N, C-alpha and C positions, 0 to 999 in steps of 0.2 A: 112503545118502548118504554121511554121515560116519562114521568110525571112532572119535571122539573121544566119552566119555562124556558123557551129560547130567548137567546139575547136580546133581539128584538121587540119581545114582550115583558122584559124587566120594568118595572117603576122604578122610580125614586125611593119610596118606602121599602120596597123589595132589596134595592141595593143597599139601601142605609143597613135594614136587617142584616144582609150578608155581610157587611163591614164590620157590625157591631159582633157578631160571632166570631168573625176572624180575630177582631181584638183581644174577645175574652179567651179567645182558644190561645192566642200568643201570651196573654197573662197567665194562665193555667200552666203552660209549658214555663215560662221562666219561674213561677213558684215551685214547680215541681223542681225543675235545675236548682234552685236555692235550697230547697230542701234535701235534695241529694248532697248538694256540697257541705251542709250542716252535719248531715248524717255522718258523712267522711270524716269530717273533723273531727265529731265526737268518737268515732271510732278509732281513729287515729290517738286521740288523746287517752282514751281507755286502754289501748294496747301498751302506750307508754308507762302508764301508770301501772299495769301488769307485770312489765318488765321491771320496773322499780321495785316493786313488792316481792317479785322472784328473786333480784338480786340481793335484797335485805333478808330473805328468808336465808338464802345461801349463806350470808355473812354470819348469820345467827347460827346455824349447824356448823359452820367452820369455827364458830367461837366454842359450840360445845364439843367438837371434837380437842381441841386445844385444851379444853377443861378435863375431859377423859384423860389425854395425854399428862397432863402436869400431875393428873391424881395417880396415875400409875406410877410417875417416878417418884412422887411423896409416899406411896404405899409400899412400892418395891413389888406389887402384884400386877403383873401384865394383863390380867382379865378384869381389872377393877374399873368400874366408871363412875363418873362424878354425878352424885343422886339430882343436883341441879340440872345438870346437862340432859340426863334422861327425862326430868320431869318437862323440861322446854320441848325435848323431842315428842314427846305423848301430845302436848298441847297443839305444837304445830301438825302433828297429824291428824289431828281431831277433823270430822268432816264439818265442810261448813254451813 
């Protein structure tokens, strides 16, 4: 049925080997847990950085809209846009 030794057949060396394997498995499990925790922390940091970047881009786009509004007021042309704002939007929309 099974090729493993019965309990009464275990030698001290065999038992030591089993304990050593168990110890290594526990260390591997703890190491994997630590690696997972580090990956979760890094992912959370990257998410926060992405949110900050998105908020900054939204502020710049809002500023461009304000430049366009002021340009319309100054020129009296409701269809006019600010060339600097247009250039910034083009750069923001470039592929990464």
